[in-house]
Structure formats: C-alpha cells, structure tokens
C-alpha positions, 0 to 999 in steps of 0.5 A: 627488578621491575616487571613490566605489565603488557597492556595490549593483545597479542596478534593470535588474540586479535585473530581469534577474537575477529574470526569468532566475530566474522562467524557470528556475523555470518550467522546472524545476517541472514536472520537479520535480512528475514527480519527486516523483509518480514517487517516490511511485508508487515508494514505494507500490509498494514498500509494497505488496510489502513488505506481501505479503512480510510477510503471507507471512512472518507466515503461515510463522512462525505456521503459520496463515492470515494475510489481507490485506484492503483497508481499505474492504471490500465496495467493488465497485471493489476499491480498495486505495489507503486501505490494508489489514489483515493479520490472522489469524482466531484464532477462525475466525469469518472477521471481524476482531475483537477477542479474544473471552473466555474467554482461552483464545481469545486469543493473543499475536501480537506476542511481547510476552508478553501477550495481544493484544486484536485479531487485527489483526497490522499496518495499513498506510496508504500515502500515499493519492495512489496508486489501487491496484486489486486483481483485479476478480474476487478473489471467484472466485480467492481461497479465503480463509476470510472473511466474505462481506462481506470476501471480495471484498477479501481475499487470504490466505496459508496456514501454508505461505506459499502463497497461497490461491487456486483452483487450477483458474485459471491466472491470477496476482492482479494489483494495478495502481498508478497516480496522477492522471496518466491513462495516463502512468505506472503499476506493476503487481504480480503474484503467482504462486500458489506 
C-alpha cells in the first residue's frame, strides 16, 4: 500500500501565516516611516551645512563676496526649503542676472576656460519635504549688498570667508529644519559671525 505524502499548505496554515505576517507589517511600518523621515531630515541638514561651507569656500577662492539666496526671495516667512542659489554679483547690481555685455564684464566662474553667461555658481534644491526657516530678522543682521527684494533672504560671505553681518549685533545666524511631525523632531544650525 502506497501512502501519498502531502506537499503543500493547508488553508488554515496559510491563514495563520498571513495573519502573523500582517501583524508584523503593522508593527514595523510606523518605525520604518519614522526612520525614513529622520534620514530625510539629516540629509537636508547636511546639504544645507555643505552649501554654507561651499559658499564660504567659493568666497575665499574667488576673493570676492559670494551670496546665498533662498529660491523664493521676498517671502516674509523666509522659507529656504525649496532651495537656494549660490551666486556672486560680478557686475555689482545687487541682482542675480545673466552676464551683461561687453564681455569684459563677464567672468569664467567654473574655470572651464569659457565665459559663463550667468552669475549663478550653483543652485541647490533639497528633497522638499523639510521646512527650512532662516532667521526672521535677517534684514537687520545681513550686510549682503543685494537688491532690496533679495535682502530678507540672502546671506553673504566676504572674500576673506567671514559672514557679512552687522557686527554690532551679538547674535548668530540660525536655521531651523523640521518636517511634518509637529514639534517632534528637528535640527538647528547656527552660524557664528566669524
């Protein structure tokens, strides 16, 4: 007599396995979401710090002022989350613009041997999920020589690498980074005047 060996799962075994899997997923997903949000916040913080360091380095390399301006200038909330532009005002008009003629007013910013058609050195756009607020009273702090429409959202490094700020004030420039988790997680970056 041959005994037939079963090679599968019963319906009850499959249902128990799926139930256990569902419970494990339900427990793990919130932790995974928090982990991803923490990583996104850390990445955007590191991007802002790297940009500030890059802008300072470019100012020293070029031996001239380099500005960092929020992409949405003129916004009273001073939101830097959408990104920012690193630029040098070669024609001293206080605006981000294309290179003007005659060509003697133009410069080779990236060092590739050809004259660039813009004063923009680099434009940074982080992931967009992080809200980045600059200092609310940046107009009174920053001494960036820019047009009035850019004054509330521009920091400037001088050619020696120092931040162009009002030396009469004893405050540091602070950026606050947070995401949609209200009051739970966040980062703060402070820049000293020197």
